[in-house]
C-alpha positions, 0 to 999 in steps of 0.5 A: 934765745934771750928768754932762756937766759936768766935776769933778762927781761922776756918779751911778753907773750899773749895766748890767742884762742880761736873760737870759731864756729856754731856753739853746740854740745855735739862732738862733730868738727867745726862746733864749739863745746865746753869739753872740746875747748877746755884743754885749749883754754886751760893751756892758754892760761897756763903755758908760759905765764902769758901777759894776756889771753886774747879770744878771736871770735867768729860765732853766730851762737848756738847752745845757751848752756855751752856758751855759759860753761865756756864763758865761765871756764874763761872767767874762772881761769882769768880771776885765778891767774889774774890774767886779762882777757881781750876779745876780738870779733871777726865776722860775727859774735852774736847771741851765744857768740856775744855770750862768749865775747862778754867773758873778756874784759874788753871787746874789740870789733872790725867795721863790719863785725856783727855784734849782739842778738841778745835773745833766745830762739826756738825754731821747728816745723809742723807736719800735722797736715802733711802726714794726713795728706799721705795717709800716715797714722801718728802713734805716740804713747807716753807716760807723763802728760808733757812728755810730748811737748811741742811734738811737730806731728800734732797741732800746737797748743797755746799751753805748750807754747806758753811753757816754751816761752817760760823757758826762753824767758828764764834763759834770756834773763840769765843772758841779760844778767851776764851781759850787764854784769860783764859790760856794766856801766859801758852799756847804753840805755837804748831799750833795743839792746836786749830784744835780740837786735844786732848791730855792726861795727861802730854802732856796736861800740856806740851802744856799749856792746863793744869797746872800739874798732881794732884788730888783734895784732896791732891792738895787742902790740899797742897794749903790751909792746912791739916785741909781743909774741903770740901763742895760738891755741884752739880745739884739736880735731879727732882722727875721725873728724880729720879723715871725714867719718860720719859724713851724712851726720856732718852734712845734716848738721851742716845745713843747721849751721848755715841757717844760723850763720845766714841770720846774719847775712853769712853762709 
């Protein structure tokens, strides 16, 4: 009741935003995108004058663009409202998941949390020999010599691979710049940090990728007091997602998501 009585100090409130899942622009359930998260993130920074915002992270990564957009939104609100942000990693904050973690002022991990994977990956399949064996003729017509770049139904060319590598290097450079800007002199000089390698728990702390081993509730109470209260925020699931619409699309996407999680020994 005392929070409704004027002139009596209120217990501090920390907004807790759950960021769990693969990062992708699609609107399907279980993915993280800027448009889906925007309302929850905006409320977390605005409702009830929070003392801080805590990000509870569990993501193997995904879209670089969506990672950048979500992180930029968090930083913009943190700076506008002068609210500190703390990230707490559960199973994994790797690749785009680590991009999100770096939106916080500090990063806390469990002993078994996986952190890092600062790199860019592109994966696919080649079906050239397979379609020839079963007698399928490939018909493709384009206006623009590069319109069918990396078509999986024709042989890979060194020129196309070089073009892809140029794009990857550009995105990788942006990722590195973001990490360096946010982590600053806390980062180790270890050359493996930006190679796509990843580490667990205390080793990630030693490399400066995280600030310590800690769990959300006890750490936040240590920072803001034992009477700290928590407000939880997260993306709302749409009506069709709640009742299982587009089951085939969800199953197909689920296979892709599990492949991302499995890179870190999770599924």
